N, C-alpha and C positions, 0 to 999 in steps of 0.2 A: 257909504263908500265901498264897503266890502261887497255889496250887491251889484256894483257897476260892472257891466259885462265888457270885456275887451276881446275883440274878434280874434286876435292872434292867439289868445289863450284858448278860446273855444275851438279854433282850428287845430291847435296843438293837442287838445284833449281828443278831438276826432281822430287825429293821426295816431295818437297813443292807443285808443281803443281798437282801431283797425289793425294796429300792430299786434295787439293782444290776440285778436281773432286769428290773424295770419299765423301767429306762433302756435295756436292751438290746433289748427286744421291738420297738420301732418300727424299729430298724435291721435286725435279723435277720429279723423276721416281717412287719411291716406295710408298710413303705415302701422298705426297702433303704438303702444307704449313699450313693447318688449324688443323692438328691433335695435340691434347694436352693430356698428356705430350708427348714430342718428344720421340718416342720409340728407336731411334738410338743412342746408347751410343758411337758408332764409330764416327758418325758425330759430336757429342758433343765434343769428345776428340780432333779430328783433328781441330775443330773450335777454340780451345784454342791457336793454334800455327801457322796454315798455313799462314795467312796473316801477322802476326807479323814477321814470319820467312822471308817472301818475302821482307818486309820492311828492316829488318836487313841486308839481302843480298844486297839490293839496295844501302844501305849506305856503305856496305863493299867493293863494287867495284867502289865507287865514290872517285875520287881525288878532294878534296875541292878546291885546288889551280888551277887545270887545266881543270875541266869539262866545256863544252860549254853549256850555258843555252839554246841557240837556238836549239841545237841538242836534248837536253832533252825535250824541249817543243814539239818536234815532236810526243811525246807520245799521244798528243791530237788528232792526225790524226786518229789512230785506235779507240780512245775513241769515237769520233763523228761518224766515218764511221760505225763501227760495233754496237755501242750503239744505234744509231738512226735506223739502219737497223733492229736490233732486236726488238726495240720498235714498229716499224711500221708493222713488219711481224709476230712477235710472242708475242709481249707484248700487253698491253692494255692501250694505251695512245698516246700522240703526242710529238713533240719536247719540248714543254713547260713542260709537265709532266716529261719528261726525265730529264730535267735540274733541276727542283725544287725538285725532289725526292732524298732522302738521298743516296739510293743505286745506282742510275743512271742505272737502269735495270741490275745491277750486274757489271757494268763497272767502279764503283767508284774508283778502284785502279789507273786507268789511268787518273783520275782527281786529286786525292789527291797527287800522286807522283810528277807530274809537279809543284804543289803548294809548295811541300817540296823543290824542286830545286830552286824555286824563293826565298824562305826563306833562303836557303843556300847561294844563290847568294848575298842576302842583307847582311848576316853575313860577307861574304868575302869582299864585297865592303866597309863595315864599319871598316874593319881591326880589328875585334874583335876576341879574343881567342874563338875557336869553342865551348868549353864546356860552357863558360859563355854565349855566344850567344844562344846556344841551350836551356839553362835554361830559359832565357828571352823569347824565342819563345814559350816554353812550357807553361809558365805562361800566355802569351798573348792568346794562343790557348784555354786554359782552361777558361779564362775570356770570350772569344768570344763564346765558346760553352755554358757556363752556362747563358750568357745573351740572346743568340738567340736560345736557345734549343727549339726544336719542332716548330720553326717558319719557314716561307718560306726562310728567309735569312739564317738561320742555315742549313736547309736541302739542299739548293742550294749550299752552301759552303761545305756540308758534314762534318760539325763540329764534329759529333759523331766519325768519323774516323780520322779527322785531329788531334784532341787532344790526342786520345788514342794510335795512332801508331807512332807519332813523336819520342817518346823515343826509339823505336826499330830502326828507321832509324838513329837517332843520335848515338846510340850504335854502329851500323855498321860503321859509319864514324870514331868514336873514335878508334875502333879496327883496322881499316884500317891504322891509323897512329901509332899503337903500335906494329907493326910487330908480330901480334898474332900467326902467323904460326910457330914461333920459340919457343913458350911456350911449357912446358911439359904437353901436352894435356891429356896424359894418367892419370895424377894425377888429372886433372880437371873434367874428365868424372864422376867418382863416386861422387864428390862433388855436381855437378849440378844434377845428378840423384837423390841424397838424397833430395836436395832442391826442386826438381820437385815433388817428392812424398809428402813432407811436405806441399807444396803449394796446391796440389790437395786435400789433406785431409782437409786443412783449407777451401778451396773453397766449398767443399762438406758440411762442417759444416754450412757455411753461408747460403747455399741453396737459397731460393727465397726471401731473405730479401731486404733491401734497394737497389734500382736499381743502384744508383751511387756507393755505397760501393761494390756491386757485380761486377760492371764494373771495378773498381780499382783492386779488388782481382783477377779478370779474367786476367787483364793485368799483374799482378804480377806473376801469374802462367806461363804466356808466356815467361817471361825472362829466368828462369832456363831451361825451355823446349827447347827454341831456342838455348841457349848456349850449352846445352847437345847434341843436334843433330849436331850443328856446330863442336864441338870438337870431337864427335864420328866419323863423316865422315872424318875429317882430320886424325884422328888416324888410321882409316881403310885404307885410302890411303897410309899412311906411312908403315903400316904393310904389305901391298901386293905390294908395289913398287918393281919392278924388278922380281916379280914372274909371271909365265905364267901358265894359265890353261884355259880350254874351258869356265868354269863358269865365270872367270874373264873377258874374251873377250866379252862374251854376255852381262854381266853387264856393262862393259865399253861402248860398242856400244849403249846399251839402255840408259844409263845415259847421254851420250853425245848427242844422237839424241833428247831426250826429254829436257834435261837441257839447250841446246843451242837454243831451240825453245819455251820457256815458254810463251813469249808474244803471239806468234801465237796460241798456244794451249789455252791460256786464252780467247782470243777474239772469237775463233771459237767454243769452246766446248759447249757453251750455245745453239748454233743452233743444235747440235747433241743430247743433253740430253733433251731439251724441248719437242720434239715430241716422245721421247723414253718412252712410257707408260708401266710401270711395276707395276701398281696399284694392279692387281690381285695377282701378286707374293708378293707384300708388305702385302696385306691383309692375304695371306696364312701364311706368316712368323709370323704375329701378332697373328692370331687365333691359331696357333700351337706352339706358344712360341719358334719360331726358328729365332728370330731377330739376334741372334749371327751368322747366316749364312752370314750376311753382311761382317764380318771380312774376309771371303774367297772370296765372289763374288765381292764386291765393288772394291777391289784393282785390280782384274783381268779386270773388266769392265773399270776401270779408265785407265789402261795401254792400252787397246785396243782403247779407245776413244782418248787418247793423241797421240798415233801413227797415227791414222786416221787423226787427226787434222794437224799433221806435214805434211802428204802427200797432204792434201788439200791445205795447205799453199804453198807447193812446186809447185803444179799445178797453183796456182795464180801467183807465181813468173814466171813460165814458160810462162804464158799469159801476162807478163809485167804488172801485177797488184800488184807487191810487194810494191808499194808506199802506199797502204792502211794500211800497218803495220808501216808506218812512218820511214822506213829504206831504 
Protein backbone atom coordinates (compact mmCIF):
# COMPACT_ATOMS: atom_id res chain seq x y z
CA UNK A 1 0.00 0.00 0.00
CA UNK A 2 2.86 2.32 0.84
CA UNK A 3 4.28 1.91 -2.69
CA UNK A 4 1.06 2.91 -4.46
CA UNK A 5 1.77 6.08 -6.43
CA UNK A 6 -0.68 8.97 -6.24
CA UNK A 7 -0.19 11.46 -9.07
CA UNK A 8 -1.17 14.51 -7.01
CA UNK A 9 1.61 13.62 -4.54
CA UNK A 10 4.16 13.13 -7.33
CA UNK A 11 3.07 16.45 -8.86
CA UNK A 12 3.36 18.16 -5.49
CA UNK A 13 6.86 16.71 -5.02
CA UNK A 14 7.75 18.06 -8.47
CA UNK A 15 6.40 21.47 -7.46
CA UNK A 16 8.40 21.35 -4.22
CA UNK A 17 11.74 20.45 -5.84
CA UNK A 18 11.24 23.15 -8.49
CA UNK A 19 10.60 25.59 -5.64
CA UNK A 20 13.86 24.44 -4.01
CA UNK A 21 15.87 25.12 -7.16
CA UNK A 22 14.03 28.42 -7.68
CA UNK A 23 14.96 29.42 -4.15
CA UNK A 24 18.62 28.52 -4.68
CA UNK A 25 19.13 30.32 -8.01
CA UNK A 26 19.35 33.88 -6.57
CA UNK A 27 22.03 32.86 -4.06
CA UNK A 28 24.11 30.55 -6.25
CA UNK A 29 23.65 32.25 -9.62
CA UNK A 30 22.20 35.78 -9.60
CA UNK A 31 23.35 37.73 -6.54
CA UNK A 32 25.52 35.60 -4.25
CA UNK A 33 25.12 34.99 -0.52
CA UNK A 34 26.46 38.24 0.90
CA UNK A 35 23.99 40.76 -0.51
CA UNK A 36 21.75 42.45 2.08
CA UNK A 37 18.86 42.83 2.00
CA UNK A 38 17.98 39.85 -0.15
CA UNK A 39 16.51 41.35 -3.36
CA UNK A 40 14.63 38.17 -4.31
CA UNK A 41 11.07 38.21 -3.02
CA UNK A 42 10.48 34.97 -4.95
CA UNK A 43 13.26 33.13 -3.10
CA UNK A 44 11.98 34.50 0.20
CA UNK A 45 8.46 33.27 -0.55
CA UNK A 46 9.34 29.74 -1.71
CA UNK A 47 11.71 29.46 1.25
CA UNK A 48 8.69 29.62 3.54
CA UNK A 49 7.31 26.30 2.37
CA UNK A 50 9.52 24.22 0.08
CA UNK A 51 11.37 22.16 2.72
CA UNK A 52 8.41 22.05 5.14
CA UNK A 53 6.38 20.71 2.21
CA UNK A 54 8.98 18.02 1.53
CA UNK A 55 8.91 17.00 5.19
CA UNK A 56 5.10 16.86 5.19
CA UNK A 57 5.15 14.71 2.04
CA UNK A 58 7.82 12.43 3.56
CA UNK A 59 5.52 11.80 6.51
CA UNK A 60 2.49 11.47 4.27
CA UNK A 61 3.96 8.49 2.40
CA UNK A 62 5.26 6.74 5.54
CA UNK A 63 3.40 3.84 7.10
CA UNK A 64 4.43 4.03 10.76
CA UNK A 65 3.75 0.35 11.41
CA UNK A 66 5.37 -1.06 8.28
CA UNK A 67 8.32 1.10 7.21
CA UNK A 68 11.78 -0.48 7.28
CA UNK A 69 14.31 1.57 9.23
CA UNK A 70 17.19 -0.11 7.41
CA UNK A 71 15.81 1.01 4.03
CA UNK A 72 15.22 4.55 5.26
CA UNK A 73 18.79 4.77 6.55
CA UNK A 74 19.99 4.26 2.98
CA UNK A 75 19.27 7.97 2.51
CA UNK A 76 22.64 8.46 4.21
CA UNK A 77 24.37 6.96 1.16
CA UNK A 78 23.61 9.90 -1.19
CA UNK A 79 24.09 12.24 1.77
CA UNK A 80 27.72 11.18 2.19
CA UNK A 81 28.50 10.43 -1.48
CA UNK A 82 27.19 13.67 -2.97
CA UNK A 83 27.72 15.85 0.10
CA UNK A 84 31.40 14.99 0.42
CA UNK A 85 31.93 15.10 -3.35
CA UNK A 86 30.42 18.58 -3.48
CA UNK A 87 32.42 19.71 -0.44
CA UNK A 88 35.74 18.62 -1.94
CA UNK A 89 35.08 19.72 -5.53
CA UNK A 90 33.01 22.89 -5.24
CA UNK A 91 32.81 23.72 -1.57
CA UNK A 92 35.39 25.16 0.80
CA UNK A 93 36.12 22.59 3.44
CA UNK A 94 36.78 18.96 4.27
CA UNK A 95 34.88 16.01 5.71
CA UNK A 96 35.02 17.41 9.25
CA UNK A 97 33.72 20.80 8.14
CA UNK A 98 30.98 19.04 6.18
CA UNK A 99 29.78 17.15 9.25
CA UNK A 100 29.96 19.96 11.81
CA UNK A 101 28.25 22.51 9.57
CA UNK A 102 24.50 23.00 10.13
CA UNK A 103 23.65 22.98 6.42
CA UNK A 104 25.92 20.04 5.51
CA UNK A 105 26.85 21.74 2.20
CA UNK A 106 23.14 21.94 1.40
CA UNK A 107 22.51 18.22 1.95
CA UNK A 108 21.11 18.56 5.49
CA UNK A 109 17.71 17.16 4.41
CA UNK A 110 19.27 13.72 3.83
CA UNK A 111 20.75 13.89 7.34
CA UNK A 112 17.68 15.13 9.19
CA UNK A 113 15.14 12.82 7.53
CA UNK A 114 16.91 9.57 8.59
CA UNK A 115 17.09 10.96 12.13
CA UNK A 116 13.33 11.48 11.99
CA UNK A 117 12.86 7.87 10.97
CA UNK A 118 14.99 6.78 13.93
CA UNK A 119 12.72 8.81 16.23
CA UNK A 120 9.66 7.35 14.51
CA UNK A 121 11.09 3.87 15.03
CA UNK A 122 11.58 4.57 18.75
CA UNK A 123 7.96 5.76 19.08
CA UNK A 124 6.84 2.57 17.34
CA UNK A 125 8.99 0.33 19.56
CA UNK A 126 7.64 1.98 22.71
CA UNK A 127 4.09 1.30 21.49
CA UNK A 128 3.14 4.91 22.13
CA UNK A 129 0.23 6.69 20.39
CA UNK A 130 1.89 8.64 17.61
CA UNK A 131 0.54 12.09 18.48
CA UNK A 132 1.65 11.83 22.10
CA UNK A 133 5.04 10.50 21.07
CA UNK A 134 5.45 13.24 18.47
CA UNK A 135 4.75 15.94 21.07
CA UNK A 136 7.35 14.44 23.44
CA UNK A 137 9.89 14.30 20.60
CA UNK A 138 9.17 17.94 19.69
CA UNK A 139 9.79 19.05 23.27
CA UNK A 140 13.05 17.06 23.41
CA UNK A 141 14.23 18.49 20.08
CA UNK A 142 13.50 22.04 21.24
CA UNK A 143 15.41 21.47 24.49
CA UNK A 144 18.28 19.96 22.49
CA UNK A 145 18.29 22.93 20.14
CA UNK A 146 18.18 25.67 22.76
CA UNK A 147 20.81 23.94 24.91
CA UNK A 148 23.28 23.28 22.07
CA UNK A 149 22.33 26.20 19.85
CA UNK A 150 25.26 27.52 17.78
CA UNK A 151 27.66 24.93 19.26
CA UNK A 152 29.48 22.20 17.34
CA UNK A 153 27.18 19.60 18.89
CA UNK A 154 24.14 21.55 17.73
CA UNK A 155 25.37 22.20 14.21
CA UNK A 156 26.59 18.62 13.80
CA UNK A 157 23.13 17.35 14.70
CA UNK A 158 21.55 20.17 12.61
CA UNK A 159 19.25 21.04 15.51
CA UNK A 160 18.07 24.22 13.72
CA UNK A 161 16.36 21.99 11.19
CA UNK A 162 15.52 19.10 13.51
CA UNK A 163 13.24 21.02 15.85
CA UNK A 164 11.73 23.32 13.22
CA UNK A 165 10.65 20.67 10.70
CA UNK A 166 9.57 17.76 12.92
CA UNK A 167 6.00 19.20 13.19
CA UNK A 168 5.63 19.08 9.38
CA UNK A 169 6.86 15.49 9.20
CA UNK A 170 4.54 14.56 12.08
CA UNK A 171 1.59 16.27 10.39
CA UNK A 172 2.23 14.18 7.28
CA UNK A 173 2.21 10.98 9.33
CA UNK A 174 -1.04 12.03 11.04
CA UNK A 175 -2.71 12.81 7.70
CA UNK A 176 -1.56 9.43 6.39
CA UNK A 177 -3.66 7.76 9.09
CA UNK A 178 -6.72 10.01 8.62
CA UNK A 179 -7.63 9.08 5.03
CA UNK A 180 -7.30 12.75 4.11
CA UNK A 181 -7.92 12.05 0.40
CA UNK A 182 -11.60 11.51 1.15
CA UNK A 183 -12.03 14.92 2.77
CA UNK A 184 -13.95 17.71 1.00
CA UNK A 185 -10.73 19.41 -0.11
CA UNK A 186 -12.60 22.01 -2.19
CA UNK A 187 -13.93 23.48 1.06
CA UNK A 188 -10.52 23.42 2.74
CA UNK A 189 -8.65 25.25 -0.04
CA UNK A 190 -10.15 28.74 0.63
CA UNK A 191 -9.76 28.21 4.39
CA UNK A 192 -6.03 27.57 4.15
CA UNK A 193 -5.62 30.26 1.48
CA UNK A 194 -7.05 32.84 3.91
CA UNK A 195 -4.94 31.48 6.79
CA UNK A 196 -1.85 31.70 4.57
CA UNK A 197 -2.53 35.35 3.74
CA UNK A 198 -3.13 36.22 7.40
CA UNK A 199 0.08 34.41 8.39
CA UNK A 200 2.11 36.19 5.70
CA UNK A 201 0.79 39.59 6.82
CA UNK A 202 1.64 38.75 10.45
CA UNK A 203 5.15 37.61 9.49
CA UNK A 204 5.70 40.81 7.52
CA UNK A 205 4.64 42.88 10.56
CA UNK A 206 7.17 41.11 12.79
CA UNK A 207 9.94 41.73 10.27
CA UNK A 208 13.45 41.52 11.67
CA UNK A 209 12.53 41.22 15.32
CA UNK A 210 13.48 38.51 17.81
CA UNK A 211 15.21 35.65 15.95
CA UNK A 212 13.43 32.82 17.78
CA UNK A 213 10.02 34.52 17.49
CA UNK A 214 10.67 35.12 13.80
CA UNK A 215 11.57 31.44 13.33
CA UNK A 216 8.38 30.32 15.08
CA UNK A 217 6.24 32.66 12.98
CA UNK A 218 7.97 31.50 9.79
CA UNK A 219 7.10 27.91 10.70
CA UNK A 220 3.51 28.91 11.41
CA UNK A 221 3.27 30.42 7.92
CA UNK A 222 4.50 27.11 6.50
CA UNK A 223 1.59 25.10 7.90
CA UNK A 224 -1.30 26.80 6.06
CA UNK A 225 0.81 27.18 2.91
CA UNK A 226 1.72 23.48 2.82
CA UNK A 227 -1.86 22.38 3.47
CA UNK A 228 -3.15 24.84 0.87
CA UNK A 229 -0.88 23.38 -1.81
CA UNK A 230 -1.62 19.80 -0.73
CA UNK A 231 -5.38 20.21 -0.97
CA UNK A 232 -5.10 22.31 -4.14
CA UNK A 233 -3.15 19.60 -5.98
CA UNK A 234 -5.54 16.88 -4.80
CA UNK A 235 -8.51 18.98 -5.96
CA UNK A 236 -6.90 19.62 -9.35
CA UNK A 237 -6.33 15.89 -9.85
CA UNK A 238 -9.97 15.22 -8.96
CA UNK A 239 -11.19 17.91 -11.37
CA UNK A 240 -9.22 16.65 -14.36
CA UNK A 241 -9.52 12.92 -13.72
CA UNK A 242 -10.86 11.16 -16.82
CA UNK A 243 -10.37 14.21 -19.04
CA UNK A 244 -7.89 14.19 -21.91
CA UNK A 245 -5.98 17.04 -23.51
CA UNK A 246 -2.49 17.74 -24.80
CA UNK A 247 -1.83 20.16 -21.94
CA UNK A 248 -2.83 17.54 -19.36
CA UNK A 249 -0.60 14.93 -21.03
CA UNK A 250 2.41 17.25 -20.97
CA UNK A 251 1.80 18.27 -17.36
CA UNK A 252 1.33 14.65 -16.29
CA UNK A 253 4.52 13.56 -18.05
CA UNK A 254 6.49 16.43 -16.52
CA UNK A 255 5.01 15.97 -13.05
CA UNK A 256 5.71 12.25 -13.08
CA UNK A 257 9.24 12.62 -14.48
CA UNK A 258 10.28 15.22 -11.92
CA UNK A 259 8.11 14.07 -9.02
CA UNK A 260 9.42 10.50 -9.06
CA UNK A 261 13.06 11.64 -9.19
CA UNK A 262 13.19 14.35 -6.52
CA UNK A 263 16.01 12.67 -4.59
CA UNK A 264 18.17 12.50 -7.70
CA UNK A 265 17.38 16.11 -8.60
CA UNK A 266 18.10 17.30 -5.06
CA UNK A 267 21.57 15.75 -4.86
CA UNK A 268 22.66 16.63 -8.41
CA UNK A 269 21.29 20.16 -8.86
CA UNK A 270 23.95 21.77 -6.66
CA UNK A 271 26.64 20.64 -9.10
CA UNK A 272 24.79 22.34 -11.97
CA UNK A 273 23.90 25.66 -10.36
CA UNK A 274 27.18 26.24 -8.50
CA UNK A 275 29.24 26.97 -11.66
CA UNK A 276 26.25 28.61 -13.39
CA UNK A 277 27.34 32.24 -12.95
CA UNK A 278 24.64 34.79 -13.80
CA UNK A 279 25.96 37.60 -11.57
CA UNK A 280 26.03 40.03 -14.50
CA UNK A 281 22.37 39.32 -15.15
CA UNK A 282 21.62 39.66 -11.42
CA UNK A 283 23.34 43.05 -11.24
CA UNK A 284 21.43 44.16 -14.33
CA UNK A 285 18.11 43.23 -12.71
CA UNK A 286 18.97 45.12 -9.51
CA UNK A 287 20.30 48.23 -11.27
CA UNK A 288 17.26 48.46 -13.55
CA UNK A 289 14.70 47.50 -10.93
CA UNK A 290 13.80 44.35 -12.87
CA UNK A 291 14.10 41.78 -10.08
CA UNK A 292 10.50 40.76 -10.84
CA UNK A 293 11.89 39.05 -13.97
CA UNK A 294 12.82 36.22 -11.62
CA UNK A 295 9.16 35.19 -11.52
CA UNK A 296 9.42 34.31 -15.22
CA UNK A 297 13.03 33.21 -15.61
CA UNK A 298 13.66 31.19 -12.43
CA UNK A 299 10.79 28.68 -12.89
CA UNK A 300 11.89 28.04 -16.48
CA UNK A 301 15.53 27.58 -15.46
CA UNK A 302 14.47 25.36 -12.57
CA UNK A 303 12.47 23.15 -14.93
CA UNK A 304 15.44 22.80 -17.30
CA UNK A 305 17.86 22.04 -14.46
CA UNK A 306 15.50 19.47 -12.91
CA UNK A 307 15.00 17.60 -16.19
CA UNK A 308 18.76 17.65 -16.86
CA UNK A 309 19.34 16.21 -13.38
CA UNK A 310 16.90 13.38 -14.13
CA UNK A 311 18.75 12.40 -17.29
CA UNK A 312 22.12 12.61 -15.56
CA UNK A 313 20.77 10.22 -12.93
CA UNK A 314 19.48 7.90 -15.66
CA UNK A 315 22.98 7.87 -17.14
CA UNK A 316 24.41 6.94 -13.74
CA UNK A 317 21.90 4.10 -13.43
CA UNK A 318 22.86 2.92 -16.93
CA UNK A 319 26.50 2.82 -15.79
CA UNK A 320 25.44 0.66 -12.81
CA UNK A 321 26.11 3.52 -10.40
CA UNK A 322 22.54 3.79 -9.15
CA UNK A 323 23.69 2.66 -5.70
CA UNK A 324 24.94 6.21 -5.05
CA UNK A 325 21.30 7.23 -4.65
CA UNK A 326 20.77 4.60 -1.94
CA UNK A 327 18.16 2.76 -4.01
